[in-house]
Every structure is written in structure tokens, then in C-alpha cells.
MDAnalysis code that builds the backbone (N, CA, C; Angstrom):
import MDAnalysis as mda
import numpy as np

u = mda.Universe.empty(690, n_residues=230, atom_resindex=np.repeat(np.arange(230), 3), trajectory=True)
u.add_TopologyAttr("name", ["N", "CA", "C"] * 230)
u.add_TopologyAttr("resid", np.arange(1, 231))
u.add_TopologyAttr("resname", ["MET", "ILE", "LYS", "THR", "TYR", "VAL", "CYS", "ASN", "LEU", "GLU", "ARG", "CYS", "ALA", "ASP", "ARG", "LYS", "ARG", "TYR", "VAL", "LEU", "ASP", "THR", "TYR", "PRO", "LYS", "VAL", "LEU", "ASP", "ILE", "GLU", "ILE", "ILE", "THR", "ALA", "TYR", "ASP", "GLY", "TYR", "ASN", "GLU", "HIS", "ASN", "SER", "PRO", "GLU", "LEU", "GLU", "LYS", "LEU", "ALA", "ALA", "LYS", "PHE", "LYS", "LYS", "SER", "TYR", "GLU", "ASN", "ASN", "ARG", "ASP", "ASN", "GLN", "SER", "ILE", "LYS", "LYS", "HIS", "PHE", "MET", "LEU", "ASN", "PRO", "LEU", "SER", "PRO", "GLY", "GLU", "PHE", "GLY", "CYS", "LEU", "VAL", "SER", "PHE", "LEU", "SER", "ILE", "LEU", "GLU", "ARG", "ILE", "ILE", "HIS", "GLY", "ASP", "GLU", "PRO", "TYR", "ALA", "ILE", "TYR", "THR", "ASP", "ASP", "ASP", "ILE", "LYS", "PHE", "GLU", "GLY", "ASN", "PHE", "SER", "GLU", "SER", "LEU", "THR", "LYS", "MET", "ILE", "GLN", "ASN", "PHE", "LEU", "PRO", "GLU", "ASN", "PHE", "LYS", "ILE", "ILE", "TYR", "LEU", "THR", "VAL", "GLY", "THR", "GLU", "ARG", "ASN", "HIS", "PHE", "ASN", "ALA", "LYS", "ASN", "ILE", "ARG", "ILE", "ASN", "GLU", "MET", "VAL", "SER", "GLU", "ARG", "ASP", "ILE", "SER", "THR", "MET", "HIS", "VAL", "ASP", "SER", "MET", "LEU", "LEU", "ILE", "SER", "LYS", "LYS", "GLY", "ALA", "ILE", "ILE", "LEU", "TYR", "ASP", "LEU", "LEU", "PHE", "THR", "LYS", "TYR", "LYS", "GLY", "CYS", "LEU", "GLY", "ARG", "ASP", "TYR", "ALA", "ILE", "ASN", "GLU", "LEU", "CYS", "LYS", "GLU", "TYR", "ASN", "HIS", "LYS", "THR", "HIS", "ILE", "ILE", "TYR", "PRO", "THR", "ILE", "ALA", "TYR", "CYS", "ASP", "ASN", "PRO", "PHE", "GLY", "THR", "THR", "ILE", "GLN", "ILE", "SER", "ASN"])
u.atoms.positions = np.array([
    [0.698, -1.146, 0.025],
    [-0.109, 0.050, 0.030],
    [0.784, 1.359, -0.001],
    [0.370, 2.301, -0.623],
    [1.152, 3.519, -0.766],
    [0.562, 4.613, 0.139],
    [1.278, 5.279, 1.073],
    [0.871, 6.194, 1.992],
    [0.261, 7.328, 0.985],
    [-1.056, 7.698, 1.453],
    [-1.814, 8.602, 0.586],
    [-2.400, 9.687, 1.483],
    [-2.156, 11.002, 1.384],
    [-2.832, 12.051, 2.010],
    [-3.910, 12.786, 1.204],
    [-5.079, 12.612, 1.671],
    [-6.404, 13.216, 1.011],
    [-6.618, 14.412, 1.623],
    [-6.620, 15.600, 1.037],
    [-7.043, 16.807, 1.466],
    [-8.554, 16.988, 1.412],
    [-9.264, 17.181, 2.591],
    [-10.730, 17.282, 2.685],
    [-11.137, 18.351, 3.702],
    [-12.032, 19.226, 3.291],
    [-12.611, 20.210, 4.142],
    [-13.542, 19.630, 5.179],
    [-13.559, 20.143, 6.309],
    [-14.488, 19.457, 7.279],
    [-15.992, 19.620, 6.718],
    [-16.308, 20.601, 6.225],
    [-17.571, 20.860, 5.746],
    [-17.968, 20.137, 4.419],
    [-17.095, 19.395, 3.917],
    [-17.314, 18.498, 2.828],
    [-17.405, 17.075, 3.025],
    [-18.527, 16.665, 3.976],
    [-18.669, 15.309, 4.304],
    [-18.960, 14.396, 3.195],
    [-19.575, 14.807, 2.205],
    [-19.949, 14.050, 0.976],
    [-18.872, 13.517, 0.205],
    [-17.676, 14.519, 0.291],
    [-16.404, 14.040, -0.549],
    [-15.765, 12.918, 0.469],
    [-15.691, 13.160, 1.771],
    [-15.187, 12.257, 2.599],
    [-15.592, 10.828, 2.330],
    [-16.952, 10.831, 2.331],
    [-17.723, 9.556, 2.105],
    [-17.122, 8.943, 0.872],
    [-17.236, 9.829, -0.132],
    [-16.691, 9.370, -1.463],
    [-15.304, 8.893, -1.510],
    [-14.496, 9.396, -0.715],
    [-13.067, 8.769, -0.575],
    [-13.181, 7.407, -0.026],
    [-13.824, 7.413, 1.005],
    [-13.703, 6.088, 1.869],
    [-14.402, 5.061, 0.989],
    [-15.414, 5.420, 0.327],
    [-16.121, 4.299, -0.461],
    [-15.474, 3.922, -1.765],
    [-14.732, 4.826, -2.388],
    [-14.294, 4.469, -3.773],
    [-12.792, 4.609, -4.127],
    [-12.053, 5.015, -3.128],
    [-10.532, 5.109, -3.613],
    [-9.977, 3.679, -3.503],
    [-9.149, 3.417, -4.466],
    [-8.530, 2.000, -4.410],
    [-7.860, 1.488, -3.152],
    [-7.834, 0.304, -2.954],
    [-7.330, -0.346, -1.725],
    [-5.848, -0.253, -1.829],
    [-5.201, 0.014, -2.821],
    [-3.820, 0.256, -3.072],
    [-3.156, 1.367, -2.260],
    [-4.046, 2.278, -1.987],
    [-3.801, 3.499, -1.438],
    [-4.191, 3.494, 0.184],
    [-3.061, 3.773, 0.937],
    [-3.154, 3.688, 2.481],
    [-3.623, 5.255, 2.770],
    [-4.852, 5.407, 2.962],
    [-5.493, 6.558, 2.842],
    [-5.324, 7.035, 4.373],
    [-5.072, 8.369, 4.322],
    [-5.241, 9.399, 5.583],
    [-5.771, 10.673, 5.181],
    [-6.992, 10.878, 5.474],
    [-7.735, 12.121, 5.310],
    [-7.243, 13.127, 6.265],
    [-6.775, 14.020, 5.693],
    [-6.259, 15.418, 6.398],
    [-7.310, 16.555, 6.252],
    [-7.599, 16.948, 7.461],
    [-8.620, 18.089, 7.471],
    [-7.828, 19.412, 6.827],
    [-8.428, 20.012, 5.785],
    [-7.939, 21.034, 5.142],
    [-8.157, 22.480, 5.723],
    [-7.337, 23.295, 5.413],
    [-7.397, 24.678, 5.862],
    [-8.623, 25.279, 5.212],
    [-9.653, 25.890, 5.698],
    [-10.737, 26.456, 5.035],
    [-10.736, 27.953, 5.045],
    [-10.392, 28.565, 3.925],
    [-10.198, 29.926, 3.776],
    [-11.484, 30.733, 4.039],
    [-12.524, 30.126, 4.109],
    [-13.868, 30.912, 4.362],
    [-14.300, 30.496, 5.889],
    [-13.639, 30.007, 6.591],
    [-13.866, 29.437, 8.101],
    [-12.995, 30.216, 8.997],
    [-13.408, 30.884, 9.972],
    [-12.596, 31.317, 11.153],
    [-12.116, 30.441, 11.994],
    [-12.738, 29.093, 12.039],
    [-12.522, 28.229, 13.159],
    [-11.689, 27.111, 12.709],
    [-10.532, 27.132, 11.964],
    [-9.579, 26.244, 11.723],
    [-8.824, 25.798, 12.964],
    [-8.112, 24.676, 12.846],
    [-7.382, 24.078, 13.987],
    [-6.250, 25.220, 14.340],
    [-5.751, 25.194, 15.505],
    [-4.669, 26.053, 15.875],
    [-3.375, 25.863, 15.122],
    [-3.254, 24.592, 14.783],
    [-1.858, 24.318, 14.021],
    [-1.941, 24.800, 12.634],
    [-3.326, 24.651, 12.025],
    [-3.298, 25.202, 10.739],
    [-3.421, 26.720, 10.690],
    [-4.042, 27.407, 11.651],
    [-3.882, 28.901, 11.769],
    [-2.608, 29.282, 11.949],
    [-1.721, 28.617, 12.658],
    [-0.321, 29.016, 12.931],
    [0.413, 28.791, 11.561],
    [0.184, 27.798, 10.809],
    [0.930, 27.612, 9.590],
    [0.333, 28.674, 8.617],
    [-0.895, 29.004, 8.636],
    [-1.447, 30.082, 7.648],
    [-0.803, 31.306, 8.046],
    [-0.570, 31.804, 9.145],
    [-0.022, 33.060, 9.536],
    [1.466, 33.038, 9.235],
    [2.120, 31.998, 9.341],
    [3.586, 32.019, 8.898],
    [3.663, 32.004, 7.424],
    [2.847, 31.392, 6.691],
    [2.952, 31.315, 5.143],
    [2.592, 32.841, 4.659],
    [1.543, 33.503, 5.272],
    [1.173, 34.669, 4.852],
    [2.267, 35.802, 4.991],
    [2.762, 35.700, 6.165],
    [3.999, 36.700, 6.547],
    [5.100, 36.411, 5.506],
    [5.355, 35.132, 5.211],
    [6.403, 34.926, 4.381],
    [6.264, 35.473, 2.995],
    [5.095, 35.305, 2.244],
    [4.840, 35.775, 0.967],
    [4.779, 37.212, 0.958],
    [4.200, 37.932, 2.057],
    [4.221, 39.237, 2.114],
    [5.575, 39.836, 2.076],
    [6.424, 39.289, 2.859],
    [7.938, 39.695, 2.836],
    [8.656, 39.434, 1.510],
    [8.354, 38.269, 0.894],
    [8.885, 38.007, -0.384],
    [8.520, 39.103, -1.499],
    [7.291, 39.561, -1.480],
    [6.709, 40.832, -2.338],
    [7.743, 41.922, -2.289],
    [8.430, 42.233, -1.139],
    [9.191, 43.400, -1.124],
    [10.750, 42.986, -1.462],
    [10.955, 41.743, -1.636],
    [12.325, 41.523, -1.947],
    [12.495, 41.401, -3.577],
    [13.382, 42.296, -3.869],
    [13.548, 42.611, -5.317],
    [14.457, 41.462, -5.831],
    [14.971, 40.586, -4.999],
    [15.876, 39.669, -5.799],
    [15.121, 38.527, -6.174],
    [13.776, 38.357, -5.767],
    [13.035, 37.260, -6.183],
    [12.084, 37.872, -7.258],
    [12.139, 36.977, -8.409],
    [11.502, 37.289, -9.606],
    [9.950, 37.301, -9.418],
    [9.421, 38.160, -9.966],
    [7.857, 38.399, -10.040],
    [7.217, 37.308, -10.794],
    [6.195, 36.693, -10.177],
    [5.334, 35.650, -10.920],
    [4.662, 36.332, -12.127],
    [4.119, 35.458, -13.097],
    [3.610, 35.972, -14.363],
    [2.212, 36.534, -13.964],
    [1.570, 35.988, -12.921],
    [0.195, 36.604, -12.475],
    [0.380, 37.366, -11.209],
    [-0.333, 38.559, -10.942],
    [-0.370, 39.372, -9.938],
    [-1.607, 39.528, -9.259],
    [-2.670, 38.519, -9.470],
    [-3.880, 38.622, -8.973],
    [-3.797, 38.211, -7.470],
    [-4.702, 38.960, -6.532],
    [-4.745, 38.487, -5.198],
    [-5.213, 37.054, -5.031],
    [-4.786, 36.368, -4.066],
    [-5.302, 35.054, -3.813],
    [-6.755, 35.109, -3.164],
    [-7.685, 34.190, -3.813],
    [-8.982, 34.185, -3.087],
    [-8.620, 33.312, -1.771],
    [-9.675, 33.442, -0.943],
    [-9.769, 32.694, 0.392],
    [-9.567, 31.182, 0.062],
    [-10.063, 30.629, -1.033],
    [-10.165, 29.295, -1.277],
    [-8.655, 28.942, -1.775],
    [-8.156, 29.692, -2.689],
    [-6.822, 29.359, -3.110],
    [-5.642, 29.475, -2.027],
    [-5.940, 30.319, -1.208],
    [-5.003, 30.519, 0.050],
    [-5.159, 29.301, 0.998],
    [-6.433, 28.768, 1.166],
    [-6.697, 27.484, 1.753],
    [-5.952, 26.344, 1.341],
    [-6.043, 26.313, -0.073],
    [-5.578, 25.059, -0.756],
    [-3.942, 25.047, -0.668],
    [-3.386, 26.255, -0.526],
    [-1.806, 26.253, -0.269],
    [-1.513, 25.793, 0.953],
    [-2.217, 26.469, 1.936],
    [-1.940, 26.110, 3.283],
    [-2.073, 24.562, 3.744],
    [-3.092, 24.224, 3.066],
    [-3.400, 22.630, 3.147],
    [-2.394, 21.756, 2.642],
    [-1.969, 22.268, 1.398],
    [-0.822, 21.591, 0.731],
    [0.516, 21.461, 1.627],
    [0.726, 22.779, 2.163],
    [1.904, 22.839, 3.036],
    [1.886, 21.819, 4.208],
    [0.579, 21.820, 4.805],
    [0.579, 20.918, 5.898],
    [1.018, 19.391, 5.548],
    [0.518, 19.176, 4.376],
    [0.798, 17.632, 3.902],
    [2.152, 17.543, 3.472],
    [2.881, 18.582, 2.824],
    [4.297, 18.586, 2.735],
    [4.988, 18.292, 4.032],
    [4.589, 18.989, 5.075],
    [5.214, 18.706, 6.508],
    [5.158, 17.234, 6.857],
    [3.975, 16.604, 6.664],
    [3.681, 15.243, 6.888],
    [4.709, 14.435, 6.096],
    [4.879, 14.620, 4.745],
    [5.804, 13.777, 4.001],
    [7.312, 13.980, 4.440],
    [7.580, 15.264, 4.706],
    [9.025, 15.543, 5.170],
    [9.385, 14.655, 6.432],
    [8.382, 14.674, 7.237],
    [8.693, 14.196, 8.668],
    [8.170, 12.676, 8.864],
    [7.488, 12.208, 7.817],
    [7.095, 10.762, 7.850],
    [8.333, 9.823, 7.670],
    [7.923, 8.386, 7.687],
    [8.819, 7.420, 7.649],
    [9.123, 6.867, 6.196],
    [8.016, 7.207, 5.270],
    [8.046, 6.925, 3.832],
    [9.028, 7.710, 2.886],
    [9.578, 7.180, 1.930],
    [10.495, 7.953, 1.087],
    [9.649, 8.812, 0.034],
    [8.384, 8.371, 0.022],
    [7.587, 9.206, -0.919],
    [6.106, 8.879, -0.373],
    [5.050, 9.785, -0.967],
    [3.726, 9.655, -0.706],
    [3.005, 10.250, -1.589],
    [1.589, 9.945, -1.742],
    [0.791, 10.619, -2.526],
    [-0.019, 11.797, -1.957],
    [-0.078, 12.893, -2.527],
    [-1.042, 13.848, -2.184],
    [-2.121, 13.889, -3.347],
    [-3.425, 13.937, -2.658],
    [-4.561, 13.928, -3.580],
    [-5.706, 14.862, -3.139],
    [-6.367, 15.260, -4.034],
    [-7.748, 16.062, -3.720],
    [-8.696, 14.821, -3.432],
    [-9.993, 15.254, -3.111],
    [-11.052, 14.264, -2.753],
    [-12.139, 14.147, -3.731],
    [-11.838, 14.239, -5.021],
    [-12.941, 14.217, -6.026],
    [-12.303, 13.528, -7.253],
    [-11.358, 12.538, -6.898],
    [-10.647, 11.981, -8.080],
    [-11.285, 10.630, -8.586],
    [-11.275, 10.360, -9.831],
    [-11.833, 9.127, -10.416],
    [-10.628, 8.235, -11.039],
    [-10.635, 7.140, -11.085],
    [-9.511, 6.344, -11.392],
    [-9.772, 5.520, -12.564],
    [-8.706, 5.370, -13.523],
    [-8.752, 4.346, -14.618],
    [-8.897, 2.954, -13.935],
    [-9.418, 2.045, -14.760],
    [-9.422, 0.631, -14.439],
    [-8.088, -0.025, -14.146],
    [-6.925, 0.566, -14.672],
    [-5.632, -0.045, -14.474],
    [-4.747, 0.755, -13.388],
    [-5.569, 1.601, -12.776],
    [-4.812, 2.518, -11.736],
    [-3.875, 1.642, -10.755],
    [-4.380, 0.669, -9.994],
    [-3.681, 0.115, -8.972],
    [-2.601, -0.682, -9.589],
    [-2.901, -1.419, -10.689],
    [-1.721, -2.200, -11.420],
    [-0.636, -1.165, -11.817],
    [-0.965, -0.066, -12.542],
    [-0.021, 0.750, -13.188],
    [0.896, 1.462, -12.095],
    [0.075, 1.944, -11.043],
    [0.898, 2.695, -9.914],
    [1.841, 1.765, -9.414],
    [1.542, 0.451, -8.896],
    [2.400, -0.492, -8.464],
    [3.456, -0.763, -9.277],
    [3.222, -1.024, -10.577],
    [4.230, -1.258, -11.456],
    [5.393, -0.194, -11.709],
    [4.894, 1.173, -11.729],
    [5.768, 2.167, -11.805],
    [6.657, 2.240, -10.594],
    [5.942, 2.211, -9.350],
    [6.861, 2.285, -8.248],
    [7.780, 1.294, -8.101],
    [7.450, 0.012, -8.387],
    [8.390, -1.005, -8.190],
    [9.570, -1.079, -9.319],
    [9.241, -0.561, -10.406],
    [10.138, -0.696, -11.509],
    [10.686, 0.548, -12.249],
    [9.812, 1.562, -12.208],
    [10.224, 2.646, -13.108],
    [10.202, 4.095, -12.425],
    [10.429, 3.932, -11.136],
    [10.716, 5.373, -10.640],
    [11.981, 6.000, -10.937],
    [12.040, 7.332, -11.406],
    [13.162, 8.103, -11.771],
    [13.997, 8.178, -10.652],
    [15.431, 8.190, -10.794],
    [16.351, 8.406, -9.721],
    [16.212, 9.760, -9.223],
    [16.121, 9.942, -7.937],
    [16.089, 11.272, -7.344],
    [14.792, 12.171, -7.928],
    [13.850, 11.555, -8.121],
    [12.620, 12.088, -8.680],
    [11.989, 13.195, -7.626],
    [11.400, 14.258, -7.851],
    [10.709, 15.038, -6.892],
    [9.302, 14.920, -6.823],
    [8.568, 15.043, -8.065],
    [7.141, 15.004, -8.251],
    [6.909, 14.168, -9.389],
    [5.844, 13.339, -9.233],
    [5.232, 12.691, -10.604],
    [3.767, 12.982, -10.474],
    [3.379, 13.594, -11.526],
    [1.889, 13.919, -11.714],
    [1.297, 12.559, -12.224],
    [0.148, 12.302, -11.567],
    [-0.794, 11.094, -11.865],
    [-1.964, 11.486, -12.481],
    [-2.198, 12.835, -12.544],
    [-3.469, 13.302, -13.227],
    [-2.922, 14.723, -13.747],
    [-3.882, 15.058, -14.822],
    [-3.765, 16.368, -15.488],
    [-5.076, 17.081, -15.580],
    [-5.779, 17.133, -14.562],
    [-7.109, 17.686, -14.403],
    [-8.101, 16.714, -14.908],
    [-9.114, 17.155, -15.740],
    [-10.206, 16.426, -16.133],
    [-9.795, 15.551, -17.297],
    [-8.805, 15.614, -18.046],
    [-8.286, 14.944, -19.189],
    [-7.935, 13.447, -18.628],
    [-8.387, 12.593, -19.610],
    [-8.146, 11.100, -19.205],
    [-7.040, 10.756, -20.162],
    [-6.142, 9.649, -19.710],
    [-5.043, 9.074, -20.432],
    [-4.385, 10.019, -21.156],
    [-3.875, 11.122, -20.344],
    [-3.064, 12.184, -21.072],
    [-1.731, 11.920, -21.738],
    [-1.271, 12.298, -22.714],
    [-0.076, 12.227, -23.207],
    [0.271, 13.502, -23.934],
    [1.515, 13.966, -23.745],
    [1.974, 15.321, -24.357],
    [3.262, 14.955, -25.113],
    [3.058, 15.362, -26.422],
    [4.337, 14.865, -27.241],
    [5.542, 15.716, -26.811],
    [5.405, 16.901, -26.179],
    [6.662, 17.524, -25.806],
    [7.280, 16.935, -24.543],
    [6.510, 15.996, -23.779],
    [7.366, 15.384, -22.718],
    [8.474, 14.622, -23.231],
    [9.290, 14.412, -22.407],
    [10.537, 13.508, -22.745],
    [10.502, 12.258, -21.995],
    [10.225, 11.235, -22.830],
    [10.207, 9.824, -22.218],
    [11.463, 9.374, -21.658],
    [11.449, 8.885, -20.410],
    [12.745, 8.520, -19.709],
    [12.734, 7.010, -19.470],
    [11.549, 6.314, -19.479],
    [11.436, 5.049, -19.502],
    [10.031, 4.612, -19.944],
    [9.543, 3.451, -19.737],
    [8.446, 2.716, -20.129],
    [7.186, 3.440, -19.714],
    [7.288, 3.985, -18.419],
    [6.081, 4.519, -17.824],
    [6.132, 5.950, -17.445],
    [7.321, 6.648, -17.416],
    [7.445, 7.874, -16.945],
    [8.127, 8.811, -17.897],
    [7.626, 10.001, -17.930],
    [8.227, 11.219, -18.802],
    [8.559, 12.367, -17.756],
    [9.654, 13.085, -18.507],
    [9.947, 14.484, -17.864],
    [8.982, 15.322, -18.417],
    [8.297, 16.135, -17.664],
    [7.176, 17.110, -18.131],
    [7.780, 18.082, -18.726],
    [7.067, 18.509, -19.947],
    [7.242, 19.841, -20.497],
    [6.643, 20.917, -19.702],
    [7.532, 21.513, -18.722],
    [7.118, 22.427, -17.861],
    [6.681, 23.845, -18.169],
    [6.663, 23.973, -19.583],
    [5.937, 25.284, -20.011],
    [4.479, 25.038, -20.269],
    [4.113, 23.726, -20.018],
    [2.649, 23.615, -19.889],
    [2.171, 23.229, -18.528],
    [1.248, 24.089, -18.035],
    [0.732, 23.979, -16.674],
    [-0.391, 22.943, -16.562],
    [-0.078, 21.995, -15.735],
    [-1.101, 20.987, -15.366],
    [-1.759, 21.106, -14.010],
    [-3.047, 20.866, -13.856],
    [-3.614, 20.570, -12.521],
    [-3.106, 19.504, -11.786],
    [-2.816, 19.849, -10.628],
    [-1.790, 19.120, -9.638],
    [-2.749, 18.221, -8.769],
    [-3.975, 17.760, -9.173],
    [-4.834, 17.058, -8.036],
    [-4.349, 15.781, -7.570],
    [-3.324, 15.237, -8.155],
    [-2.888, 14.020, -7.558],
    [-1.306, 13.689, -7.872],
    [-0.556, 13.706, -6.953],
    [0.816, 13.903, -7.072],
    [1.664, 12.876, -6.193],
    [2.643, 12.123, -6.809],
    [3.404, 11.418, -6.025],
    [4.597, 12.267, -5.768],
    [4.991, 12.455, -4.358],
    [5.918, 13.476, -4.114],
    [6.799, 12.539, -2.996],
    [8.266, 12.814, -3.651],
    [9.178, 12.258, -2.625],
    [9.587, 13.034, -1.571],
    [10.301, 12.653, -0.577],
    [10.720, 13.362, 0.708],
    [11.515, 14.517, 0.120],
    [12.454, 14.284, -0.743],
    [13.225, 15.365, -1.389],
    [12.464, 16.452, -1.990],
    [11.399, 16.035, -2.747],
    [10.532, 16.962, -3.494],
    [9.779, 17.748, -2.639],
    [9.244, 17.203, -1.400],
    [8.495, 17.826, -0.482],
    [9.380, 18.833, 0.312],
    [10.496, 18.660, 0.559],
    [11.530, 19.615, 1.162],
    [11.709, 20.772, 0.201],
    [11.875, 20.492, -1.039],
    [12.239, 21.572, -2.097],
    [10.882, 22.349, -2.182],
    [9.639, 21.865, -2.306],
    [8.540, 22.593, -2.667],
    [8.175, 23.208, -1.287],
    [8.313, 22.917, -0.206],
    [8.083, 23.628, 0.964],
    [8.977, 24.705, 1.006],
    [10.248, 24.617, 0.790],
    [11.203, 25.729, 0.737],
    [10.931, 26.882, -0.363],
    [10.493, 26.431, -1.482],
    [10.215, 27.324, -2.550],
    [8.874, 28.174, -2.250],
    [7.939, 27.511, -1.512],
    [6.683, 28.149, -1.254],
    [6.963, 29.224, -0.168],
    [7.932, 29.051, 0.727],
    [8.087, 29.951, 1.764],
    [9.065, 30.835, 1.471],
    [10.011, 30.713, 0.609],
    [11.165, 31.665, 0.297],
    [10.985, 32.315, -0.941],
    [10.276, 31.639, -1.915],
    [10.275, 32.344, -3.425],
    [9.023, 32.764, -4.019],
    [7.918, 32.416, -3.146],
    [6.487, 32.580, -3.563],
    [6.128, 33.941, -3.123],
    [5.361, 34.768, -4.001],
    [4.921, 36.076, -3.883],
    [3.511, 36.428, -3.580],
    [2.763, 35.196, -3.580],
    [1.455, 35.396, -3.156],
    [0.330, 35.607, -4.046],
    [0.595, 35.269, -5.340],
    [-0.305, 35.732, -6.442],
    [-0.702, 34.561, -7.482],
    [-0.330, 33.397, -7.010],
    [-0.583, 32.233, -7.891],
    [-1.271, 31.058, -7.019],
    [-2.348, 30.361, -7.578],
    [-3.141, 29.303, -6.896],
    [-2.009, 28.247, -7.030],
    [-2.365, 27.132, -6.269],
    [-1.536, 26.085, -5.991],
    [-0.699, 25.360, -7.214],
    [-1.623, 24.955, -8.204],
    [-1.061, 24.417, -9.467],
    [-0.210, 25.381, -10.270],
    [-0.600, 26.526, -10.443],
    [0.210, 27.501, -11.097],
    [1.774, 27.739, -10.243],
    [1.496, 27.860, -8.860],
    [2.679, 28.046, -7.974],
    [3.594, 27.035, -8.109],
    [3.226, 25.717, -8.136],
    [4.305, 24.592, -8.262],
    [4.911, 24.656, -9.502],
    [4.036, 24.803, -10.571],
    [4.789, 24.671, -11.909],
    [5.637, 25.897, -12.268],
    [5.213, 27.215, -11.751],
    [6.089, 28.313, -12.072],
    [7.304, 28.240, -11.225],
    [7.299, 27.839, -9.917],
    [8.449, 27.833, -9.051],
    [9.446, 26.685, -9.512],
    [8.924, 25.730, -9.897],
    [9.753, 24.607, -10.341],
    [10.374, 24.991, -11.617],
    [9.697, 25.545, -12.530],
    [10.334, 26.157, -13.715],
    [11.330, 27.259, -13.557],
    [11.064, 28.132, -12.719],
    [12.028, 29.389, -12.336],
    [13.255, 29.001, -11.764],
    [13.220, 27.865, -10.910],
    [14.282, 27.500, -10.128],
    [14.823, 26.154, -10.560],
    [14.612, 25.708, -11.834],
    [15.138, 24.528, -12.472],
    [14.982, 23.288, -11.603],
    [13.810, 22.865, -11.263],
    [13.505, 21.599, -10.725],
    [12.761, 20.766, -11.767],
    [13.042, 19.722, -12.103],
    [12.336, 18.821, -12.913],
    [11.142, 18.193, -12.428],
    [10.088, 18.072, -13.099],
    [8.924, 17.287, -12.629],
    [8.637, 16.234, -13.640],
    [7.894, 15.228, -13.197],
    [7.641, 14.029, -14.071],
    [6.099, 13.673, -14.057],
    [5.804, 12.994, -14.993],
    [4.501, 12.494, -15.095],
    [4.277, 10.977, -15.752],
    [3.297, 10.294, -15.148],
    [3.145, 8.967, -15.516],
    [2.599, 8.937, -16.980],
    [2.990, 7.945, -17.611],
    [2.594, 7.783, -19.173],
    [1.911, 6.601, -19.480],
    [0.515, 6.576, -19.886],
    [-0.418, 7.844, -19.755],
    [-0.864, 8.022, -18.379],
    [-1.515, 9.017, -18.038],
    [-2.124, 9.464, -16.655],
    [-3.071, 8.371, -16.339],
    [-3.208, 8.078, -15.170],
    [-3.959, 6.910, -14.523],
    [-5.203, 7.338, -13.675],
    [-5.499, 8.596, -13.543],
    [-6.616, 9.176, -12.856],
    [-6.920, 10.429, -13.398],
    [-8.078, 11.035, -12.958],
    [-8.603, 12.146, -13.535],
    [-9.574, 12.850, -12.575],
    [-9.761, 14.321, -12.750],
    [-10.512, 15.031, -11.772],
    [-11.966, 15.112, -12.182],
    [-12.903, 14.908, -11.301],
    [-14.445, 15.018, -11.409],
    [-14.991, 15.564, -10.327],
    [-15.821, 16.485, -10.282],
    [-16.354, 17.156, -9.344],
    [-17.979, 17.078, -9.304],
    [-18.536, 16.000, -8.934],
    [-20.101, 15.805, -9.012],
    [-20.779, 16.336, -7.784],
    [-19.935, 16.946, -6.858],
    [-20.404, 17.413, -5.622],
    [-20.926, 18.869, -5.566],
    [-21.630, 19.192, -4.563],
    [-22.238, 20.578, -4.494],
    [-21.232, 21.254, -3.543],
    [-20.056, 20.760, -3.245],
    [-19.185, 21.493, -2.253],
    [-17.949, 21.672, -2.927],
    [-17.116, 22.649, -2.493],
    [-15.896, 22.767, -3.026],
    [-14.953, 23.718, -2.313],
    [-13.787, 23.572, -2.155],
    [-12.865, 24.295, -1.394],
    [-12.680, 25.860, -1.917],
    [-13.135, 26.214, -3.113],
    [-12.940, 27.364, -3.783],
    [-13.908, 28.439, -3.364],
    [-15.109, 27.919, -2.949],
    [-16.141, 28.833, -2.477],
    [-16.793, 28.548, -1.113],
    [-17.396, 29.575, -0.646],
    [-18.096, 29.203, 0.654],
    [-19.555, 28.730, 0.443],
    [-19.727, 27.633, 1.299],
    [-21.054, 26.788, 1.051],
    [-21.864, 27.456, 2.233],
])
């Protein structure tokens, strides 16, 4: 089984039930209560992390040595919550016992070969010193990009000029450390999670990878979402 952290808002009980009922048994699921940008009653630990993160990117904005991001829009409460929640899971990967773990959202659907392909990749085709492997690219199924560079039978180096929705990632401990550092030291507070990961890795020359073809996809049949207040 593969350690898997699922990000879930406390107010989204329908999604939590969906995860428990439908996510493949190959995943060793731990559901993590997400930071809710529209709720003033998050846990003290998440509030502390949120305050630390906000202070860091506000300081980064004034640092002229850090390159500006291509977008300068203010973060929505939902986008801020996604980033804080992601940081909390990176902390778990960094301090956990496993050399890698999966981060995932709570509205994923899986191809029929998901368990077999994931196990095969991990056992035989993990790139040496990988940081991130994308398992999804949003709603698209069985994704393949001809600009990606094949490095083995199952994994390609991503064309990082193309932004992908990051709803399900295999992250190594090294990758978690790098992402955590980038978000605290180079992020200026104007990109949502998926854009932030892509742009920071591109700017600071960190390769990312993707399984070929993708084995899961995003679907949101629910009436709840982290991006708006319900």
C-alpha cells in the first residue's frame, strides 16, 4: 500500500464519504482536514501555519531579488486555503517514515488499471532522485503530451512550459522539502497551488515528471468545493 494524504474540508462530508467508499485499496488513505479559507475556526496548528505562510509571501513581495510571478492577482480565500493545506501535507511527507507519498484531492476518479499501473511504476520505473510525478492532469483522461521527454516505459519528464492541474501527485521526501522551501522563500502570493508549483519549479530549475499515460482524472459531481463558501 502507498501512503496517501487526501485533502478534505470538514464541511465537505460528502467528499469524505466518497473517498472512503471509492478510492482504491492500494492507497493507504489518511484524510487530512484542510484549511478552510472561508472559516474562522480552523485548528490552531493550521492557523499558525497560515499566519507563517502569509507573512513569508508578504515579505517576499518586497524582496526585489525574487522574480515576480507572471500573475499578480490577489489570492482568493479558497486558493489560500489550498496552499496552506498543501503545506501541511508537505510537512507530513517531510517528517514521515516513507520515502514518498501521494498527495491528492477528494474528487478523483480512477482508470481501471490504476492500482496495477501505480504499483508497476513504483516497483520498476521510479526515476532516480525524482521530486514530483503527476498522476493526473485535471479532467483529461489518459493524457499524453508529445513535448514530454520519455525516460522509461512509464514515466516522462514534463514539458514544464505547460501548466497541469496538480490534483494527484506522487511526491518524494526530497521533493516535499524543495516545494516547502520554494513556497516559503520564493512565492510572492499571487498564484494558486497548481500554477505556483509549476512556475516555481520552472523558475528554479527543478524537473517534474508525469506517468505515461495518466491513470486518474478529476471529476467534481459534488455541491461542495474548497474554492467557494457553502
